[in-house]
PQR file with spaces between the fields and no chain letter, atoms N, CA, C, O and H, PARSE charges and radii, in Angstrom:
ATOM       1  N    MET     1     110.149   61.393   57.294 -0.4000 1.5000
ATOM       2  CA   MET     1     110.966   62.576   57.294 -0.0000 2.0000
ATOM       3  C    MET     1     110.203   63.699   56.595  0.5500 1.7000
ATOM       4  O    MET     1     109.666   63.514   55.503 -0.5500 1.4000
ATOM       5  N    THR     2     110.165   64.851   57.233 -0.4000 1.5000
ATOM       6  CA   THR     2     109.461   65.983   56.641 -0.0000 2.0000
ATOM       7  C    THR     2     110.448   66.893   55.922  0.5500 1.7000
ATOM       8  O    THR     2     111.619   66.993   56.287 -0.5500 1.4000
ATOM       9  H    THR     2     110.601   65.001   58.120  0.4000 1.0000
ATOM      10  N    HIS     3     109.946   67.536   54.913 -0.4000 1.5000
ATOM      11  CA   HIS     3     110.758   68.493   54.163 -0.0000 2.0000
ATOM      12  C    HIS     3     110.188   69.871   54.398  0.5500 1.7000
ATOM      13  O    HIS     3     109.152   70.231   53.838 -0.5500 1.4000
ATOM      14  H    HIS     3     108.994   67.455   54.617  0.4000 1.0000
ATOM      15  N    GLU     4     110.862   70.634   55.222 -0.4000 1.5000
ATOM      16  CA   GLU     4     110.429   71.992   55.495 -0.0000 2.0000
ATOM      17  C    GLU     4     111.173   72.954   54.586  0.5500 1.7000
ATOM      18  O    GLU     4     112.362   72.786   54.316 -0.5500 1.4000
ATOM      19  H    GLU     4     111.703   70.342   55.677  0.4000 1.0000
ATOM      20  N    SER     5     110.456   73.962   54.122 -0.4000 1.5000
ATOM      21  CA   SER     5     111.115   74.968   53.298 -0.0000 2.0000
ATOM      22  C    SER     5     111.944   75.873   54.206  0.5500 1.7000
ATOM      23  O    SER     5     111.592   76.061   55.370 -0.5500 1.4000
ATOM      24  H    SER     5     109.490   74.098   54.341  0.4000 1.0000
ATOM      25  N    PRO     6     113.024   76.427   53.699 -0.5600 1.5000
ATOM      26  CA   PRO     6     113.860   77.308   54.520  0.2800 2.0000
ATOM      27  C    PRO     6     113.095   78.571   54.923  0.5500 1.7000
ATOM      28  O    PRO     6     112.240   79.062   54.186 -0.5500 1.4000
ATOM      29  N    ILE     7     113.420   79.074   56.095 -0.4000 1.5000
ATOM      30  CA   ILE     7     112.786   80.290   56.591 -0.0000 2.0000
ATOM      31  C    ILE     7     113.411   81.487   55.892  0.5500 1.7000
ATOM      32  O    ILE     7     114.633   81.628   55.842 -0.5500 1.4000
ATOM      33  H    ILE     7     114.115   78.675   56.694  0.4000 1.0000
ATOM      34  N    THR     8     112.559   82.341   55.356 -0.4000 1.5000
ATOM      35  CA   THR     8     113.038   83.520   54.641 -0.0000 2.0000
ATOM      36  C    THR     8     112.842   84.778   55.491  0.5500 1.7000
ATOM      37  O    THR     8     112.130   84.764   56.495 -0.5500 1.4000
ATOM      38  H    THR     8     111.566   82.227   55.397  0.4000 1.0000
ATOM      39  N    PHE     9     113.478   85.841   55.070 -0.4000 1.5000
ATOM      40  CA   PHE     9     113.313   87.132   55.741 -0.0000 2.0000
ATOM      41  C    PHE     9     111.860   87.575   55.674  0.5500 1.7000
ATOM      42  O    PHE     9     111.350   88.190   56.610 -0.5500 1.4000
ATOM      43  H    PHE     9     114.056   85.852   54.255  0.4000 1.0000
ATOM      44  N    ARG    10     111.200   87.265   54.576 -0.4000 1.5000
ATOM      45  CA   ARG    10     109.778   87.610   54.417 -0.0000 2.0000
ATOM      46  C    ARG    10     108.927   86.890   55.452  0.5500 1.7000
ATOM      47  O    ARG    10     107.984   87.474   55.987 -0.5500 1.4000
ATOM      48  H    ARG    10     111.614   86.765   53.816  0.4000 1.0000
ATOM      49  N    ASP    11     109.243   85.622   55.746 -0.4000 1.5000
ATOM      50  CA   ASP    11     108.535   84.879   56.796 -0.0000 2.0000
ATOM      51  C    ASP    11     108.723   85.564   58.141  0.5500 1.7000
ATOM      52  O    ASP    11     107.779   85.689   58.921 -0.5500 1.4000
ATOM      53  H    ASP    11     110.008   85.148   55.311  0.4000 1.0000
ATOM      54  N    TRP    12     109.951   86.007   58.409 -0.4000 1.5000
ATOM      55  CA   TRP    12     110.245   86.670   59.674 -0.0000 2.0000
ATOM      56  C    TRP    12     109.462   87.976   59.785  0.5500 1.7000
ATOM      57  O    TRP    12     108.892   88.263   60.837 -0.5500 1.4000
ATOM      58  H    TRP    12     110.718   85.905   57.776  0.4000 1.0000
ATOM      59  N    LEU    13     109.428   88.766   58.722 -0.4000 1.5000
ATOM      60  CA   LEU    13     108.687   90.030   58.742 -0.0000 2.0000
ATOM      61  C    LEU    13     107.192   89.806   58.936  0.5500 1.7000
ATOM      62  O    LEU    13     106.541   90.524   59.695 -0.5500 1.4000
ATOM      63  H    LEU    13     109.891   88.532   57.867  0.4000 1.0000
ATOM      64  N    ARG    14     106.655   88.808   58.245 -0.4000 1.5000
ATOM      65  CA   ARG    14     105.229   88.503   58.364 -0.0000 2.0000
ATOM      66  C    ARG    14     104.899   88.085   59.800  0.5500 1.7000
ATOM      67  O    ARG    14     103.883   88.503   60.355 -0.5500 1.4000
ATOM      68  H    ARG    14     107.183   88.225   57.628  0.4000 1.0000
ATOM      69  N    GLY    15     105.759   87.263   60.392 -0.4000 1.5000
ATOM      70  CA   GLY    15     105.546   86.841   61.776 -0.0000 2.0000
ATOM      71  C    GLY    15     105.713   87.986   62.750  0.5500 1.7000
ATOM      72  O    GLY    15     104.955   88.088   63.715 -0.5500 1.4000
ATOM      73  H    GLY    15     106.584   86.924   59.941  0.4000 1.0000
ATOM      74  N    ALA    16     106.690   88.853   62.520 -0.4000 1.5000
ATOM      75  CA   ALA    16     106.925   89.988   63.405 -0.0000 2.0000
ATOM      76  C    ALA    16     105.721   90.926   63.417  0.5500 1.7000
ATOM      77  O    ALA    16     105.416   91.529   64.446 -0.5500 1.4000
ATOM      78  H    ALA    16     107.306   88.770   61.736  0.4000 1.0000
ATOM      79  N    ALA    17     105.038   91.052   62.289 -0.4000 1.5000
ATOM      80  CA   ALA    17     103.862   91.916   62.209 -0.0000 2.0000
ATOM      81  C    ALA    17     102.712   91.377   63.058  0.5500 1.7000
ATOM      82  O    ALA    17     101.778   92.118   63.365 -0.5500 1.4000
ATOM      83  H    ALA    17     105.286   90.562   61.453  0.4000 1.0000
ATOM      84  N    LYS    18     102.764   90.099   63.444 -0.4000 1.5000
ATOM      85  CA   LYS    18     101.717   89.482   64.259 -0.0000 2.0000
ATOM      86  C    LYS    18     102.117   89.346   65.719  0.5500 1.7000
ATOM      87  O    LYS    18     101.347   88.811   66.517 -0.5500 1.4000
ATOM      88  H    LYS    18     103.522   89.497   63.194  0.4000 1.0000
ATOM      89  N    SER    19     103.297   89.813   66.086 -0.4000 1.5000
ATOM      90  CA   SER    19     103.845   89.573   67.419 -0.0000 2.0000
ATOM      91  C    SER    19     103.616   90.744   68.376  0.5500 1.7000
ATOM      92  O    SER    19     104.091   91.853   68.135 -0.5500 1.4000
ATOM      93  H    SER    19     103.923   90.248   65.438  0.4000 1.0000
ATOM      94  N    LYS    20     102.884   90.486   69.465 -0.4000 1.5000
ATOM      95  CA   LYS    20     102.682   91.509   70.490 -0.0000 2.0000
ATOM      96  C    LYS    20     104.007   91.877   71.151  0.5500 1.7000
ATOM      97  O    LYS    20     104.226   93.035   71.506 -0.5500 1.4000
ATOM      98  H    LYS    20     102.498   89.584   69.660  0.4000 1.0000
ATOM      99  N    THR    21     104.880   90.903   71.316 -0.4000 1.5000
ATOM     100  CA   THR    21     106.178   91.153   71.942 -0.0000 2.0000
ATOM     101  C    THR    21     107.013   92.106   71.091  0.5500 1.7000
ATOM     102  O    THR    21     107.681   92.988   71.631 -0.5500 1.4000
ATOM     103  H    THR    21     104.702   89.962   71.028  0.4000 1.0000
ATOM     104  N    VAL    22     106.985   91.942   69.790 -0.4000 1.5000
ATOM     105  CA   VAL    22     107.733   92.841   68.906 -0.0000 2.0000
ATOM     106  C    VAL    22     107.185   94.254   69.009  0.5500 1.7000
ATOM     107  O    VAL    22     107.956   95.206   69.127 -0.5500 1.4000
ATOM     108  H    VAL    22     106.443   91.226   69.352  0.4000 1.0000
ATOM     109  N    TYR    23     105.855   94.409   68.967 -0.4000 1.5000
ATOM     110  CA   TYR    23     105.265   95.743   69.090 -0.0000 2.0000
ATOM     111  C    TYR    23     105.623   96.386   70.426  0.5500 1.7000
ATOM     112  O    TYR    23     105.950   97.571   70.478 -0.5500 1.4000
ATOM     113  H    TYR    23     105.229   93.636   68.872  0.4000 1.0000
ATOM     114  N    TRP    24     105.563   95.616   71.497 -0.4000 1.5000
ATOM     115  CA   TRP    24     105.880   96.140   72.825 -0.0000 2.0000
ATOM     116  C    TRP    24     107.331   96.613   72.878  0.5500 1.7000
ATOM     117  O    TRP    24     107.622   97.683   73.413 -0.5500 1.4000
ATOM     118  H    TRP    24     105.298   94.653   71.455  0.4000 1.0000
ATOM     119  N    ASN    25     108.243   95.804   72.318 -0.4000 1.5000
ATOM     120  CA   ASN    25     109.650   96.181   72.335 -0.0000 2.0000
ATOM     121  C    ASN    25     109.928   97.407   71.476  0.5500 1.7000
ATOM     122  O    ASN    25     110.809   98.199   71.810 -0.5500 1.4000
ATOM     123  H    ASN    25     108.006   94.935   71.884  0.4000 1.0000
ATOM     124  N    VAL    26     109.209   97.579   70.395 -0.4000 1.5000
ATOM     125  CA   VAL    26     109.355   98.787   69.581 -0.0000 2.0000
ATOM     126  C    VAL    26     108.915  100.005   70.391  0.5500 1.7000
ATOM     127  O    VAL    26     109.576  101.043   70.355 -0.5500 1.4000
ATOM     128  H    VAL    26     108.494   96.936   70.124  0.4000 1.0000
ATOM     129  N    LEU    27     107.798   99.887   71.123 -0.4000 1.5000
ATOM     130  CA   LEU    27     107.346  100.989   71.965 -0.0000 2.0000
ATOM     131  C    LEU    27     108.381  101.322   73.044  0.5500 1.7000
ATOM     132  O    LEU    27     108.673  102.496   73.271 -0.5500 1.4000
ATOM     133  H    LEU    27     107.261   99.044   71.152  0.4000 1.0000
ATOM     134  N    LEU    28     108.936  100.309   73.710 -0.4000 1.5000
ATOM     135  CA   LEU    28     109.957  100.552   74.721 -0.0000 2.0000
ATOM     136  C    LEU    28     111.202  101.204   74.109  0.5500 1.7000
ATOM     137  O    LEU    28     111.816  102.071   74.730 -0.5500 1.4000
ATOM     138  H    LEU    28     108.699   99.355   73.526  0.4000 1.0000
ATOM     139  N    ALA    29     111.569  100.794   72.910 -0.4000 1.5000
ATOM     140  CA   ALA    29     112.725  101.393   72.250 -0.0000 2.0000
ATOM     141  C    ALA    29     112.471  102.860   71.934  0.5500 1.7000
ATOM     142  O    ALA    29     113.367  103.691   72.079 -0.5500 1.4000
ATOM     143  H    ALA    29     111.070  100.090   72.405  0.4000 1.0000
ATOM     144  N    ILE    30     111.259  103.183   71.506 -0.4000 1.5000
ATOM     145  CA   ILE    30     110.917  104.578   71.219 -0.0000 2.0000
ATOM     146  C    ILE    30     110.962  105.409   72.499  0.5500 1.7000
ATOM     147  O    ILE    30     111.543  106.495   72.514 -0.5500 1.4000
ATOM     148  H    ILE    30     110.530  102.508   71.388  0.4000 1.0000
ATOM     149  N    LEU    31     110.354  104.906   73.570 -0.4000 1.5000
ATOM     150  CA   LEU    31     110.377  105.633   74.842 -0.0000 2.0000
ATOM     151  C    LEU    31     111.804  105.810   75.355  0.5500 1.7000
ATOM     152  O    LEU    31     112.172  106.890   75.816 -0.5500 1.4000
ATOM     153  H    LEU    31     109.883  104.024   73.558  0.4000 1.0000
ATOM     154  N    GLY    32     112.601  104.753   75.275 -0.4000 1.5000
ATOM     155  CA   GLY    32     113.994  104.848   75.707 -0.0000 2.0000
ATOM     156  C    GLY    32     114.785  105.833   74.865  0.5500 1.7000
ATOM     157  O    GLY    32     115.613  106.578   75.390 -0.5500 1.4000
ATOM     158  H    GLY    32     112.301  103.875   74.901  0.4000 1.0000
ATOM     159  N    GLY    33     114.535  105.841   73.566 -0.4000 1.5000
ATOM     160  CA   GLY    33     115.213  106.779   72.679 -0.0000 2.0000
ATOM     161  C    GLY    33     114.844  108.218   72.976  0.5500 1.7000
ATOM     162  O    GLY    33     115.704  109.099   72.980 -0.5500 1.4000
ATOM     163  H    GLY    33     113.862  105.236   73.140  0.4000 1.0000
ATOM     164  N    LEU    34     113.557  108.460   73.226 -0.4000 1.5000
ATOM     165  CA   LEU    34     113.131  109.814   73.584 -0.0000 2.0000
ATOM     166  C    LEU    34     113.779  110.267   74.883  0.5500 1.7000
ATOM     167  O    LEU    34     114.171  111.426   75.022 -0.5500 1.4000
ATOM     168  H    LEU    34     112.858  107.744   73.224  0.4000 1.0000
ATOM     169  N    GLU    35     113.887  109.354   75.823 -0.4000 1.5000
ATOM     170  CA   GLU    35     114.512  109.703   77.098 -0.0000 2.0000
ATOM     171  C    GLU    35     115.993  110.003   76.913  0.5500 1.7000
ATOM     172  O    GLU    35     116.519  110.947   77.504 -0.5500 1.4000
ATOM     173  H    GLU    35     113.568  108.413   75.710  0.4000 1.0000
ATOM     174  N    LEU    36     116.661  109.206   76.097 -0.4000 1.5000
ATOM     175  CA   LEU    36     118.087  109.438   75.845 -0.0000 2.0000
ATOM     176  C    LEU    36     118.338  110.749   75.103  0.5500 1.7000
ATOM     177  O    LEU    36     119.313  111.447   75.381 -0.5500 1.4000
ATOM     178  H    LEU    36     116.234  108.439   75.617  0.4000 1.0000
ATOM     179  N    MET    37     117.455  111.082   74.159 -0.4000 1.5000
ATOM     180  CA   MET    37     117.671  112.277   73.340 -0.0000 2.0000
ATOM     181  C    MET    37     117.410  113.574   74.087  0.5500 1.7000
ATOM     182  O    MET    37     117.989  114.606   73.748 -0.5500 1.4000
ATOM     183  H    MET    37     116.663  110.515   73.933  0.4000 1.0000
ATOM     184  N    GLY    38     116.556  113.541   75.094 -0.4000 1.5000
ATOM     185  CA   GLY    38     116.284  114.820   75.729 -0.0000 2.0000
ATOM     186  C    GLY    38     115.581  114.745   77.063  0.5500 1.7000
ATOM     187  O    GLY    38     115.114  115.766   77.568 -0.5500 1.4000
ATOM     188  H    GLY    38     116.086  112.703   75.370  0.4000 1.0000
ATOM     189  N    GLY    39     115.494  113.570   77.646 -0.4000 1.5000
ATOM     190  CA   GLY    39     114.843  113.454   78.940 -0.0000 2.0000
ATOM     191  C    GLY    39     113.368  113.819   78.907  0.5500 1.7000
ATOM     192  O    GLY    39     112.848  114.389   79.867 -0.5500 1.4000
ATOM     193  H    GLY    39     115.873  112.741   77.236  0.4000 1.0000
ATOM     194  N    HIS    40     112.682  113.492   77.799 -0.4000 1.5000
ATOM     195  CA   HIS    40     111.279  113.876   77.639 -0.0000 2.0000
ATOM     196  C    HIS    40     110.374  113.240   78.690  0.5500 1.7000
ATOM     197  O    HIS    40     109.490  113.908   79.225 -0.5500 1.4000
ATOM     198  H    HIS    40     113.105  113.029   77.019  0.4000 1.0000
ATOM     199  N    MET    41     110.582  111.962   78.992 -0.4000 1.5000
ATOM     200  CA   MET    41     109.743  111.306   79.992 -0.0000 2.0000
ATOM     201  C    MET    41     109.983  111.904   81.370  0.5500 1.7000
ATOM     202  O    MET    41     109.038  112.143   82.122 -0.5500 1.4000
ATOM     203  H    MET    41     111.301  111.420   78.557  0.4000 1.0000
ATOM     204  N    THR    42     111.231  112.142   81.695 -0.4000 1.5000
ATOM     205  CA   THR    42     111.569  112.736   82.989 -0.0000 2.0000
ATOM     206  C    THR    42     110.971  114.131   83.111  0.5500 1.7000
ATOM     207  O    THR    42     110.459  114.499   84.169 -0.5500 1.4000
ATOM     208  H    THR    42     111.998  111.948   81.084  0.4000 1.0000
ATOM     209  N    ALA    43     111.033  114.902   82.042 -0.4000 1.5000
ATOM     210  CA   ALA    43     110.478  116.254   82.064 -0.0000 2.0000
ATOM     211  C    ALA    43     108.958  116.230   82.235  0.5500 1.7000
ATOM     212  O    ALA    43     108.399  117.081   82.928 -0.5500 1.4000
ATOM     213  H    ALA    43     111.448  114.604   81.183  0.4000 1.0000
ATOM     214  N    LEU    44     108.291  115.266   81.612 -0.4000 1.5000
ATOM     215  CA   LEU    44     106.830  115.190   81.698 -0.0000 2.0000
ATOM     216  C    LEU    44     106.342  114.671   83.044  0.5500 1.7000
ATOM     217  O    LEU    44     105.418  115.230   83.635 -0.5500 1.4000
ATOM     218  H    LEU    44     108.744  114.574   81.050  0.4000 1.0000
ATOM     219  N    TRP    45     106.972  113.589   83.531 -0.4000 1.5000
ATOM     220  CA   TRP    45     106.420  112.873   84.680 -0.0000 2.0000
ATOM     221  C    TRP    45     107.330  112.845   85.903  0.5500 1.7000
ATOM     222  O    TRP    45     106.905  112.390   86.965 -0.5500 1.4000
ATOM     223  H    TRP    45     107.723  113.135   83.051  0.4000 1.0000
ATOM     224  N    GLY    46     108.533  113.302   85.789 -0.4000 1.5000
ATOM     225  CA   GLY    46     109.469  113.214   86.902 -0.0000 2.0000
ATOM     226  C    GLY    46     110.296  111.942   86.818  0.5500 1.7000
ATOM     227  O    GLY    46     109.909  110.978   86.156 -0.5500 1.4000
ATOM     228  H    GLY    46     108.878  113.672   84.926  0.4000 1.0000
ATOM     229  N    GLN    47     111.412  111.948   87.480 -0.4000 1.5000
ATOM     230  CA   GLN    47     112.364  110.850   87.378 -0.0000 2.0000
ATOM     231  C    GLN    47     111.808  109.531   87.895  0.5500 1.7000
ATOM     232  O    GLN    47     112.030  108.485   87.285 -0.5500 1.4000
ATOM     233  H    GLN    47     111.726  112.731   88.018  0.4000 1.0000
ATOM     234  N    GLU    48     111.086  109.568   89.012 -0.4000 1.5000
ATOM     235  CA   GLU    48     110.577  108.327   89.599 -0.0000 2.0000
ATOM     236  C    GLU    48     109.530  107.666   88.719  0.5500 1.7000
ATOM     237  O    GLU    48     109.547  106.447   88.546 -0.5500 1.4000
ATOM     238  H    GLU    48     110.906  110.418   89.507  0.4000 1.0000
ATOM     239  N    VAL    49     108.620  108.451   88.162 -0.4000 1.5000
ATOM     240  CA   VAL    49     107.568  107.904   87.304 -0.0000 2.0000
ATOM     241  C    VAL    49     108.165  107.367   86.008  0.5500 1.7000
ATOM     242  O    VAL    49     107.775  106.297   85.541 -0.5500 1.4000
ATOM     243  H    VAL    49     108.606  109.441   88.302  0.4000 1.0000
ATOM     244  N    ALA    50     109.102  108.097   85.430 -0.4000 1.5000
ATOM     245  CA   ALA    50     109.745  107.643   84.195 -0.0000 2.0000
ATOM     246  C    ALA    50     110.464  106.318   84.430  0.5500 1.7000
ATOM     247  O    ALA    50     110.382  105.417   83.596 -0.5500 1.4000
ATOM     248  H    ALA    50     109.419  108.966   85.810  0.4000 1.0000
ATOM     249  N    ALA    51     111.164  106.188   85.551 -0.4000 1.5000
ATOM     250  CA   ALA    51     111.858  104.942   85.876 -0.0000 2.0000
ATOM     251  C    ALA    51     110.854  103.818   86.102  0.5500 1.7000
ATOM     252  O    ALA    51     111.087  102.686   85.678 -0.5500 1.4000
ATOM     253  H    ALA    51     111.231  106.920   86.229  0.4000 1.0000
ATOM     254  N    ALA    52     109.740  104.119   86.767 -0.4000 1.5000
ATOM     255  CA   ALA    52     108.710  103.108   87.014 -0.0000 2.0000
ATOM     256  C    ALA    52     108.086  102.617   85.713  0.5500 1.7000
ATOM     257  O    ALA    52     107.816  101.426   85.561 -0.5500 1.4000
ATOM     258  H    ALA    52     109.551  105.038   87.111  0.4000 1.0000
ATOM     259  N    ILE    53     107.860  103.534   84.778 -0.4000 1.5000
ATOM     260  CA   ILE    53     107.292  103.157   83.473 -0.0000 2.0000
ATOM     261  C    ILE    53     108.222  102.182   82.762  0.5500 1.7000
ATOM     262  O    ILE    53     107.766  101.170   82.231 -0.5500 1.4000
ATOM     263  H    ILE    53     108.080  104.502   84.903  0.4000 1.0000
ATOM     264  N    LEU    54     109.506  102.471   82.746 -0.4000 1.5000
ATOM     265  CA   LEU    54     110.446  101.575   82.077 -0.0000 2.0000
ATOM     266  C    LEU    54     110.593  100.254   82.825  0.5500 1.7000
ATOM     267  O    LEU    54     110.790   99.215   82.194 -0.5500 1.4000
ATOM     268  H    LEU    54     109.877  103.293   83.178  0.4000 1.0000
ATOM     269  N    LEU    55     110.502  100.269   84.143 -0.4000 1.5000
ATOM     270  CA   LEU    55     110.557   99.035   84.922 -0.0000 2.0000
ATOM     271  C    LEU    55     109.340   98.158   84.637  0.5500 1.7000
ATOM     272  O    LEU    55     109.479   96.959   84.397 -0.5500 1.4000
ATOM     273  H    LEU    55     110.341  101.113   84.655  0.4000 1.0000
ATOM     274  N    VAL    56     108.160   98.749   84.665 -0.4000 1.5000
ATOM     275  CA   VAL    56     106.935   97.999   84.352 -0.0000 2.0000
ATOM     276  C    VAL    56     107.000   97.478   82.915  0.5500 1.7000
ATOM     277  O    VAL    56     106.566   96.360   82.634 -0.5500 1.4000
ATOM     278  H    VAL    56     108.047   99.723   84.860  0.4000 1.0000
ATOM     279  N    GLY    57     107.537   98.285   82.018 -0.4000 1.5000
ATOM     280  CA   GLY    57     107.696   97.845   80.630 -0.0000 2.0000
ATOM     281  C    GLY    57     108.590   96.634   80.516  0.5500 1.7000
ATOM     282  O    GLY    57     108.310   95.731   79.727 -0.5500 1.4000
ATOM     283  H    GLY    57     107.889   99.193   82.246  0.4000 1.0000
ATOM     284  N    SER    58     109.646   96.596   81.275 -0.4000 1.5000
ATOM     285  CA   SER    58     110.560   95.450   81.250 -0.0000 2.0000
ATOM     286  C    SER    58     109.895   94.202   81.800  0.5500 1.7000
ATOM     287  O    SER    58     110.070   93.113   81.254 -0.5500 1.4000
ATOM     288  H    SER    58     109.874   97.330   81.916  0.4000 1.0000
ATOM     289  N    VAL    59     109.136   94.349   82.871 -0.4000 1.5000
ATOM     290  CA   VAL    59     108.423   93.203   83.454 -0.0000 2.0000
ATOM     291  C    VAL    59     107.368   92.692   82.471  0.5500 1.7000
ATOM     292  O    VAL    59     107.201   91.483   82.314 -0.5500 1.4000
ATOM     293  H    VAL    59     108.994   95.234   83.315  0.4000 1.0000
ATOM     294  N    ALA    60     106.665   93.600   81.816 -0.4000 1.5000
ATOM     295  CA   ALA    60     105.682   93.195   80.806 -0.0000 2.0000
ATOM     296  C    ALA    60     106.357   92.456   79.660  0.5500 1.7000
ATOM     297  O    ALA    60     105.792   91.505   79.119 -0.5500 1.4000
ATOM     298  H    ALA    60     106.802   94.582   81.943  0.4000 1.0000
ATOM     299  N    ASN    61     107.549   92.879   79.288 -0.4000 1.5000
ATOM     300  CA   ASN    61     108.298   92.204   78.241 -0.0000 2.0000
ATOM     301  C    ASN    61     108.619   90.770   78.656  0.5500 1.7000
ATOM     302  O    ASN    61     108.494   89.846   77.853 -0.5500 1.4000
ATOM     303  H    ASN    61     108.008   93.652   79.728  0.4000 1.0000
ATOM     304  N    LEU    62     109.026   90.587   79.893 -0.4000 1.5000
ATOM     305  CA   LEU    62     109.299   89.234   80.402 -0.0000 2.0000
ATOM     306  C    LEU    62     108.038   88.382   80.380  0.5500 1.7000
ATOM     307  O    LEU    62     108.092   87.204   80.027 -0.5500 1.4000
ATOM     308  H    LEU    62     109.127   91.338   80.546  0.4000 1.0000
ATOM     309  N    ALA    63     106.906   88.964   80.753 -0.4000 1.5000
ATOM     310  CA   ALA    63     105.645   88.219   80.742 -0.0000 2.0000
ATOM     311  C    ALA    63     105.263   87.812   79.325  0.5500 1.7000
ATOM     312  O    ALA    63     104.856   86.674   79.091 -0.5500 1.4000
ATOM     313  H    ALA    63     106.861   89.921   81.040  0.4000 1.0000
ATOM     314  N    LEU    64     105.392   88.741   78.378 -0.4000 1.5000
ATOM     315  CA   LEU    64     105.085   88.407   76.983 -0.0000 2.0000
ATOM     316  C    LEU    64     105.996   87.303   76.469  0.5500 1.7000
ATOM     317  O    LEU    64     105.552   86.405   75.754 -0.5500 1.4000
ATOM     318  H    LEU    64     105.722   89.665   78.568  0.4000 1.0000
ATOM     319  N    ARG    65     107.254   87.371   76.830 -0.4000 1.5000
ATOM     320  CA   ARG    65     108.202   86.344   76.387 -0.0000 2.0000
ATOM     321  C    ARG    65     107.863   84.987   76.990  0.5500 1.7000
ATOM     322  O    ARG    65     108.018   83.953   76.341 -0.5500 1.4000
ATOM     323  H    ARG    65     107.615   88.101   77.411  0.4000 1.0000
ATOM     324  N    ALA    66     107.400   85.001   78.234 -0.4000 1.5000
ATOM     325  CA   ALA    66     107.061   83.748   78.908 -0.0000 2.0000
ATOM     326  C    ALA    66     105.862   83.051   78.263  0.5500 1.7000
ATOM     327  O    ALA    66     105.790   81.822   78.256 -0.5500 1.4000
ATOM     328  H    ALA    66     107.274   85.842   78.761  0.4000 1.0000
ATOM     329  N    ILE    67     104.916   83.833   77.720 -0.4000 1.5000
ATOM     330  CA   ILE    67     103.740   83.213   77.107 -0.0000 2.0000
ATOM     331  C    ILE    67     103.911   82.939   75.614  0.5500 1.7000
ATOM     332  O    ILE    67     103.035   82.353   74.978 -0.5500 1.4000
ATOM     333  H    ILE    67     104.974   84.831   77.726  0.4000 1.0000
ATOM     334  N    THR    68     105.040   83.367   75.065 -0.4000 1.5000
ATOM     335  CA   THR    68     105.300   83.136   73.646 -0.0000 2.0000
ATOM     336  C    THR    68     105.562   81.652   73.398  0.5500 1.7000
ATOM     337  O    THR    68     106.397   81.039   74.064 -0.5500 1.4000
ATOM     338  H    THR    68     105.751   83.843   75.581  0.4000 1.0000
ATOM     339  N    THR    69     104.843   81.086   72.437 -0.4000 1.5000
ATOM     340  CA   THR    69     105.032   79.666   72.122 -0.0000 2.0000
ATOM     341  C    THR    69     105.456   79.431   70.686  0.5500 1.7000
ATOM     342  O    THR    69     105.971   78.361   70.361 -0.5500 1.4000
ATOM     343  H    THR    69     104.165   81.585   71.896  0.4000 1.0000
ATOM     344  N    THR    70     105.251   80.405   69.830 -0.4000 1.5000
ATOM     345  CA   THR    70     105.540   80.231   68.415 -0.0000 2.0000
ATOM     346  C    THR    70     106.691   81.129   67.985  0.5500 1.7000
ATOM     347  O    THR    70     106.655   82.330   68.250 -0.5500 1.4000
ATOM     348  H    THR    70     104.833   81.274   70.094  0.4000 1.0000
ATOM     349  N    PRO    71     107.704   80.586   67.333 -0.5600 1.5000
ATOM     350  CA   PRO    71     108.779   81.437   66.822  0.2800 2.0000
ATOM     351  C    PRO    71     108.230   82.424   65.771  0.5500 1.7000
ATOM     352  O    PRO    71     107.265   82.124   65.068 -0.5500 1.4000
ATOM     353  N    ILE    72     108.845   83.568   65.685 -0.4000 1.5000
ATOM     354  CA   ILE    72     108.356   84.624   64.792 -0.0000 2.0000
ATOM     355  C    ILE    72     108.144   84.148   63.351  0.5500 1.7000
ATOM     356  O    ILE    72     107.087   84.439   62.790 -0.5500 1.4000
ATOM     357  H    ILE    72     109.629   83.812   66.256  0.4000 1.0000
ATOM     358  N    PRO    73     109.073   83.443   62.726 -0.5600 1.5000
ATOM     359  CA   PRO    73     108.844   83.073   61.327  0.2800 2.0000
ATOM     360  C    PRO    73     107.701   82.085   61.117  0.5500 1.7000
ATOM     361  O    PRO    73     107.255   81.900   59.985 -0.5500 1.4000
ATOM     362  N    HIS    74     107.216   81.444   62.185 -0.4000 1.5000
ATOM     363  CA   HIS    74     106.166   80.425   62.065 -0.0000 2.0000
ATOM     364  C    HIS    74     104.786   80.958   62.430  0.5500 1.7000
ATOM     365  O    HIS    74     103.838   80.178   62.512 -0.5500 1.4000
ATOM     366  H    HIS    74     107.579   81.594   63.105  0.4000 1.0000
ATOM     367  N    LYS    75     104.645   82.252   62.650 -0.4000 1.5000
ATOM     368  CA   LYS    75     103.339   82.818   63.010 -0.0000 2.0000
ATOM     369  C    LYS    75     102.459   82.939   61.785  0.5500 1.7000
ATOM     370  O    LYS    75     101.320   83.395   61.886 -0.5500 1.4000
ATOM     371  H    LYS    75     105.416   82.886   62.584  0.4000 1.0000
């Protein structure tokens, strides 16, 4: 029987700092927030390109999640 120490918030933060998926999701959240606040992406690139960027971002998120093997606190 193994005795594992409990996972702490510090473990989660340390693991999150090493996670490509976390960084990608932060970027998508920033882009989505900018779009919600003032349509910045739509104004820069047009509605179709802005929608395509967010669609590709979502697919990339699924790909990153599919290759993830280690839980965040264990990185």
